[in-house]
C-alpha positions in Angstrom: -38.3 -13.1 -23.0 -39.5 -9.9 -24.7 -35.8 -8.3 -24.1 -34.2 -11.4 -25.7 -36.6 -10.9 -28.8 -35.8 -7.4 -29.1 -32.2 -7.9 -28.9 -32.3 -10.7 -31.6 -34.0 -8.6 -34.2 -31.2 -7.5 -36.6 -31.5 -4.8 -39.3 -28.6 -6.4 -41.2 -25.7 -8.8 -40.0 -22.6 -8.2 -41.6 -19.2 -9.9 -41.7 -17.7 -6.2 -41.3 -19.0 -5.9 -37.5 -16.0 -7.3 -35.5 -16.0 -9.2 -32.3 -16.4 -7.4 -29.1 -14.4 -8.3 -26.1 -15.9 -8.0 -22.6 -14.3 -7.8 -19.3 -15.4 -7.2 -15.8 -13.2 -5.4 -13.2 -13.7 -3.2 -10.0 -15.0 -0.4 -12.3 -17.5 -2.1 -13.8 -18.3 -3.9 -17.2 -16.2 -2.9 -20.3 -16.9 -3.5 -23.9 -14.1 -3.1 -26.5 -14.7 -3.3 -30.2 -11.8 -3.0 -32.8 -12.2 0.2 -35.0 -13.5 -0.6 -38.4 -12.2 2.3 -41.0 -14.9 4.9 -41.5 -17.0 4.0 -38.4 -18.6 7.3 -36.9 -20.6 5.6 -34.1 -20.7 2.2 -32.0 -23.5 1.1 -29.9 -24.1 -1.8 -27.3 -27.4 -3.1 -26.6 -27.4 -6.0 -23.7 -29.1 -7.9 -21.3 -27.2 -8.8 -18.1 -28.6 -12.1 -16.7 -27.8 -12.8 -13.3 -27.5 -16.2 -11.8 -30.1 -15.0 -8.8 -32.5 -14.9 -11.6 -32.6 -11.0 -12.1 -32.2 -9.8 -15.7 -31.2 -6.1 -16.7 -31.7 -4.5 -20.1 -29.0 -1.8 -20.7 -27.5 0.3 -23.5 -24.2 2.3 -24.1 -22.6 4.3 -27.0 -19.0 3.8 -27.1 -16.1 6.3 -27.7 -12.8 6.2 -29.4 -9.9 8.7 -29.3 -8.2 9.3 -32.6 -5.2 7.4 -32.1 -7.0 4.3 -30.5 -7.7 1.2 -32.2 -10.8 0.2 -30.4 -14.2 1.6 -29.4 -14.7 1.4 -25.8 -17.9 1.5 -23.2 -18.0 1.1 -19.7 -20.8 0.5 -17.6 -19.8 1.2 -14.0 -23.3 0.2 -12.6 -22.7 -3.4 -13.6 -21.2 -5.8 -11.1 -21.0 -9.2 -12.2 -20.5 -12.4 -10.0 -19.1 -15.7 -11.2 -21.5 -17.2 -13.6 -23.4 -14.2 -14.5 -24.0 -13.6 -18.3 -24.1 -10.8 -20.9 -26.3 -11.3 -23.9 -25.3 -8.5 -26.3 -25.5 -6.9 -29.9 -23.4 -4.5 -31.4 -24.5 -1.8 -33.8 -22.1 0.4 -36.0 -22.7 3.4 -38.3 -20.5 3.5 -41.2 -21.1 6.7 -43.1 -24.9 6.9 -43.2 -25.5 3.2 -43.0 -26.1 1.3 -39.9 -24.9 -2.3 -39.3 -25.7 -4.6 -36.7 -23.9 -7.9 -35.3 -25.6 -11.0 -34.2 -26.7 -11.9 -30.9 -23.7 -13.0 -28.6 -23.3 -14.5 -25.2 -20.6 -13.8 -22.7 -20.2 -15.6 -19.2 -18.1 -14.0 -16.6 -15.6 -16.2 -14.9 -13.5 -14.3 -12.6 -9.6 -14.7 -12.1 -8.9 -18.1 -10.5 -7.0 -18.4 -7.3 -3.5 -19.4 -8.1 -2.0 -22.1 -5.9 1.4 -23.8 -5.6 -0.5 -26.9 -7.0 -0.4 -25.3 -10.4 3.3 -24.8 -10.7 6.1 -27.3 -11.0 9.2 -25.5 -10.4 10.7 -22.0 -10.1 13.0 -21.5 -13.0 14.4 -18.4 -12.0 14.2 -15.8 -9.0 16.3 -12.8 -8.2 16.0 -10.8 -5.0 18.9 -8.5 -6.2 20.8 -9.0 -2.8 24.1 -9.0 -4.6 26.5 -5.9 -5.7 25.7 -6.3 -9.2 23.5 -8.1 -11.7 24.5 -11.6 -12.3 25.4 -11.9 -15.8 24.8 -15.4 -16.1 21.1 -14.7 -15.7 21.0 -11.2 -17.0 21.7 -9.2 -20.3 22.0 -5.4 -20.7 20.4 -3.6 -23.5 23.2 -1.3 -25.2 21.6 0.5 -28.0 19.7 3.8 -29.2 17.2 1.4 -31.0 14.0 2.6 -29.0 11.8 -0.3 -30.2 10.6 1.4 -33.4 9.1 4.0 -31.2 11.8 6.7 -31.7 12.0 7.0 -27.9 14.4 9.6 -26.6 16.8 7.5 -24.6 19.9 5.4 -25.2 20.2 2.2 -23.2 23.3 1.8 -21.3 25.1 -0.3 -18.7 26.2 2.7 -16.6 26.0 2.3 -12.8 23.7 5.6 -13.2 21.2 3.9 -15.1 21.2 0.2 -13.8 22.3 -0.3 -10.2 21.5 -2.6 -7.2 20.8 -0.7 -3.9 19.2 -2.2 -0.7 18.2 -5.3 -2.1 16.5 -3.7 -5.1 17.2 -3.3 -8.8 16.9 0.3 -10.1 16.3 1.3 -13.7 16.8 4.9 -13.7 16.7 7.6 -16.6 19.3 10.5 -16.3 20.4 13.4 -18.5 23.2 12.4 -21.3 25.0 15.7 -20.3 25.2 14.6 -16.6 27.8 12.1 -18.0 31.3 13.8 -17.9 32.0 12.4 -21.4 29.2 14.5 -23.0 27.9 18.1 -23.1 25.5 20.1 -24.9 27.4 20.6 -27.7 28.0 16.9 -28.2 24.4 16.2 -28.5 24.2 18.2 -32.0 27.9 17.7 -32.9 29.1 14.5 -31.5 29.1 10.8 -32.6 27.6 8.3 -30.4 29.1 5.0 -31.2 27.9 2.2 -28.8 30.7 -0.1 -29.3 33.5 2.5 -29.1 31.7 3.6 -25.7 30.6 0.4 -24.1 32.3 -2.5 -25.9 29.0 -3.7 -27.4 25.9 -2.8 -29.3 23.0 -5.0 -28.9 20.5 -3.7 -31.5 21.4 -1.9 -34.7 18.0 -1.2 -35.8 16.9 2.6 -36.3 20.7 3.7 -36.1 20.8 2.0 -32.8 24.6 1.5 -32.7 25.9 4.7 -34.5 24.5 8.2 -34.9 25.8 11.7 -35.8 24.4 14.6 -34.1 24.8 16.6 -37.2 21.9 14.6 -38.4 19.6 15.0 -35.6 20.0 15.4 -31.9 21.6 12.5 -30.2 19.5 10.9 -27.6 19.5 13.5 -24.6 18.4 10.8 -22.0 20.2 7.9 -20.9 18.4 4.7 -19.3 18.4 1.3 -18.3 17.0 -2.0 -19.8 17.8 -5.4 -18.8 16.4 -9.0 -19.9 16.7 -12.5 -18.3 18.5 -15.4 -19.9 16.3 -17.8 -18.3 12.8 -18.3 -20.4 9.6 -20.0 -19.7 7.0 -21.6 -21.8 3.5 -21.4 -20.0 3.7 -20.7 -16.3 3.7 -17.7 -14.1 5.9 -14.5 -13.8 5.8 -12.4 -10.7 7.3 -9.0 -10.3 7.3 -6.9 -7.2 8.0 -3.4 -8.2 7.5 0.4 -7.7 6.9 2.3 -11.1 8.5 5.6 -11.5 7.0 9.1 -11.5 8.0 12.0 -13.9 6.7 13.7 -17.0 7.1 11.6 -20.0 8.7 8.6 -18.5 7.3 5.1 -19.7 8.3 2.0 -17.6 7.6 -1.4 -18.6 7.6 -5.0 -17.5 7.1 -7.2 -20.6 8.3 -10.4 -22.6 9.5 -11.3 -25.9 10.0 -14.8 -27.8 13.5 -16.0 -27.4 13.2 -17.4 -31.0 10.9 -15.7 -33.5 9.8 -19.0 -35.0 6.7 -17.6 -36.6 8.3 -14.7 -38.2 9.2 -11.0 -37.3 7.0 -8.7 -34.9 4.4 -9.2 -34.3 3.9 -12.5 -35.8 5.9 -14.0 -32.8 3.9 -12.2 -30.1 4.6 -9.8 -27.4 3.3 -10.1 -23.7 3.1 -6.5 -22.1 2.5 -7.3 -18.4 2.6 -3.7 -17.2 3.0 -0.5 -18.9 2.4 3.3 -17.4 3.0 6.9 -18.1 4.9 8.8 -15.5 2.9 12.1 -15.7 0.6 12.8 -13.0 -1.8 14.3 -15.5 -2.6 12.5 -18.9 -6.2 13.2 -19.5 -8.6 12.8 -22.3 -12.5 12.5 -22.4 -12.3 8.9 -20.5 -10.4 10.2 -17.5 -6.8 10.4 -16.3 -4.2 8.0 -17.9 -1.1 9.0 -15.9 0.7 7.1 -12.9 -2.9 6.3 -11.6 -3.3 3.8 -14.6 -1.4 0.6 -15.9 -2.2 -1.3 -18.5 -1.4 -5.1 -20.0 -1.6 -5.8 -23.8 -0.7 -8.8 -26.2 0.6 -8.0 -29.6 0.0 -10.3 -32.3 -0.6 -10.3 -36.1 0.7 -11.0 -39.5 2.5 -7.7 -39.8 3.3 -4.3 -38.0 0.3 -2.7 -39.6 -2.0 -5.8 -38.9 -1.3 -5.9 -35.2 -4.6 -7.1 -33.4 -3.5 -5.6 -29.9 -6.7 -3.8 -29.8 -8.5 -7.1 -29.0 -6.1 -8.0 -26.1 -5.7 -4.8 -24.2 -6.6 -4.0 -20.5 -6.1 -1.4 -18.0 -6.8 -0.8 -14.3 -7.0 2.4 -12.7 -6.9 4.0 -9.1 -9.7 6.4 -8.3 -7.4 8.5 -6.0 -3.6 8.7 -5.8 -1.5 6.4 -8.3 0.7 3.4 -8.4 3.9 5.1 -8.1 4.2 5.5 -4.4 4.2 2.0 -3.2 5.4 -1.6 -4.2 2.8 -3.6 -6.3 3.0 -7.2 -7.5 2.2 -7.7 -11.0 1.6 -11.3 -12.1 1.2 -13.2 -15.3 -0.6 -16.6 -15.4 -0.1 -18.1 -18.7 -1.6 -21.6 -19.6 -2.6 -23.7 -22.6 -6.0 -21.9 -22.3 -5.4 -18.4 -21.2 -3.3 -15.6 -20.4 -4.2 -13.4 -17.4 -2.4 -10.6 -15.9 -3.3 -8.8 -12.6 -1.7 -6.1 -10.1 -2.1 -7.0 -6.5 -4.8 -9.7 -7.3 -6.8 -7.4 -9.4 -7.4 -8.6 -12.9 -5.9 -6.3 -15.7 -6.4 -8.6 -18.8 -7.9 -11.9 -19.6 -7.5 -13.7 -23.0 -9.0 -17.1 -23.6 -8.8 -17.6 -27.3 -11.6 -19.7 -29.1 -10.8 -23.1 -30.4 -9.4 -21.8 -33.5 -7.0 -19.9 -31.4 -5.9 -16.4 -32.3 -6.3 -16.9 -36.0 -10.1 -17.2 -35.1 -10.1 -14.3 -32.3 -8.7 -11.9 -34.8 -10.3 -13.2 -38.0 -6.7 -13.5 -39.3 -6.6 -14.6 -43.1 -4.5 -17.4 -44.0 -2.5 -19.7 -41.5 0.3 -17.7 -39.8 0.6 -20.2 -37.1 0.0 -23.3 -38.8 -0.3 -26.9 -37.0 0.2 -25.3 -33.6 -1.8 -25.0 -30.4 -4.6 -22.6 -30.0 -2.3 -20.3 -27.8 0.1 -19.8 -30.8 2.0 -17.5 -31.0 2.3 -17.6 -27.4 3.3 -21.2 -27.2 7.1 -20.7 -27.4 9.8 -19.7 -24.9 9.6 -16.1 -23.7 12.0 -14.1 -21.8 11.3 -11.2 -19.3 12.2 -7.5 -20.0 12.4 -4.7 -17.7 13.2 -1.1 -18.8 12.4 2.6 -18.4 11.9 4.5 -21.8 11.1 8.2 -22.1 8.8 9.8 -24.7 8.6 8.5 -28.3 6.5 9.5 -31.4 4.5 6.2 -31.9 1.5 7.8 -30.2 1.8 6.5 -26.5 1.8 9.9 -25.3 -0.9 11.2 -27.8 -0.9 14.7 -29.0 -4.4 15.9 -27.9 -4.4 14.8 -24.3 -4.2 17.3 -21.7 -1.1 16.9 -19.6 -1.2 20.1 -17.4 1.6 21.5 -19.4 1.9 21.6 -23.3 3.3 18.4 -24.8 6.8 19.3 -25.9 6.9 17.6 -29.3 4.4 16.6 -31.8 4.3 13.1 -32.7 4.8 13.9 -36.4 7.9 16.2 -35.4 11.1 15.3 -37.7 13.0 16.6 -34.6 11.3 15.1 -31.6 14.4 14.9 -29.5 15.3 18.3 -29.9 11.6 19.6 -29.2 11.7 17.5 -26.1 14.9 18.7 -24.9 14.2 22.4 -25.7 11.4 22.1 -23.0 13.5 20.6 -20.3 12.8 23.5 -17.9 9.2 21.9 -17.7 9.7 18.3 -17.4 13.1 17.9 -15.6 11.5 19.5 -12.3 9.2 16.4 -12.2 11.8 14.0 -12.0 12.8 13.6 -8.4 15.9 11.4 -7.8 15.2 7.7 -7.4 11.4 8.5 -7.8 12.0 8.7 -11.4 13.4 5.2 -11.4 11.5 1.8 -11.7 12.6 0.0 -8.5 12.3 -3.8 -8.5 12.1 -5.7 -5.3 12.2 -9.4 -6.8 11.1 -11.3 -10.0 10.3 -14.8 -10.3 9.9 -17.1 -13.3 7.8 -20.4 -12.8 7.1 -23.2 -15.0 3.8 -24.8 -15.4 
């Protein structure tokens, strides 16, 4: 009782203290708190109440990298079982002032066992046993758009970048100059016209359809990105794949809404089931974030600069080795109550919005998703996307990390493509044949 009284004594409870997100995985208990501008320190004071009657009072000071949107604290000594509770308070320092949030309670409920009884039908499954992708079920991305990240690749339908082999789908990055139509001089003097080259351009954003090398180096990398025509609204996604290894390679398994009924990104949502970095080393003070780590994220909010993804992000790491050498099974369990992702049965991310939905979860002003379920914007039809990107300037590869080699480009560079290409002798040797490709065994979409 004394511990609870200590926790309940607040210096000042202010609305500026955001709500923390807790999760448990095989590495312990993790706290995540969205960054409030000006915050210099975040501290967690908490009591772990085990169902067997034992209580533990613990504390922890969180950390945050400059580019990250959340403060994080992980307690590796806490291993919760179903029904265990955590009572906690958050303290944060903004300048010289200290603020404390109110006493909160969180109950651990592990990932449920998923059984056939929870699904109605297989909407779409592909085992990739044909000679080519079925164009009745798949679309190719053909664009230099780069997802607003100013990535270094152009997505093409070339067989070198998207191909089936041995019952598997390969999405592989290659050097643009390996295509006989292009050479080194072309990258800085030529014109890349997607429609002229491949008969179509699928996204014109960020000069995605036509660029001239004289205005900045053309994409030095060609790669593959495909999307499903079938969609699901609530259900399960399962993808068995091997992720690539190679410096600055960025594979992803993710979903986007078929119709942006709530408005432009991120108002209508984005579900990232898996993302990873192909580097063997990508270290900061919190450890290695290279191929030994995979993550899941939900993107949602009222505008690109009001994206609440920091509240809905999770990752898992291997203590030794990485995810790149073997096939792994990524799953999304998407219901009217929660969104859960996992890899090989290990939970990566769990999001269970409160009764007020994502509006309440993110303390979002106004009504960006009026009159809909608490899962809005994640209550519409979404399609599956598979792609392998390279580099980019959005901060996914932070400047301040230790990669074992100097990062070829700073994220604020006006000529990042050229910076990256100029250090080709460093990273090209880490791309070994099909190991640099994402290799997919099968995908399956199931309705709920």
